[in-house]
C-alpha positions, -999 to +999 in steps of 0.1 A: +245-101+008+277-089+024+309-109+023+310-116+060+275-132+061+272-169+055+242-184+037+217-200+061+211-237+054+175-248+055+182-283+066+209-297+088+229-329+083+205-346+107+175-336+085+191-352+055+199-384+075+162-386+085+152-382+048+175-411+038+160-433+065+125-424+053+134-432+017+148-466+029+116-474+047+095-465+017+117-486-005+113-515+019+075-511+016+078-512-022+098-545-020+072-559+004+044-550-020+062-567-049+072-598-030+052-628-020+062-658-040+075-668-074+061-651-105+043-676-126+046-678-164+022-657-184-003-685-190-011-690-153-026-666-127-013-658-093-027-678-064-052-656-045-036-662-012-003-647-025-019-619-044-043-608-017-022-618+013-015-597+044+020-587+032+008-570+000-025-556+010-019-544+046+017-545+057+034-530+026+011-499+023+014-493+061+053-494+058+051-469+028+029-446+049+053-448+078+081-438+054+061-408+043+055-398+079+092-400+085+097-377+055+073-351+069+090-354+103+124-347+085+110-316+069+097-301+102+125-313+124+145-284+139+180-292+151+186-271+182+223-282+184+230-266+150+216-233+161+235-232+194+268-238+175+264-206+156 
């Protein structure tokens, strides 16, 4: 590579911001999966409505999948404003 050439960045700043948003959404999904009431002591079992509730079985996995979709979008997103500035 010659000295006058600059290395080409694969991702722009906007791609990295979308990645951070996707990670935050996936983290939210993990918190939703873990939540749902107080943890009982080891001699008791979880109530079934808490363990198999809508939040843990449907909402949280959906939020994690949305976060993964955002990650895929961040990888394939092409920032046209960064190319026009060069």
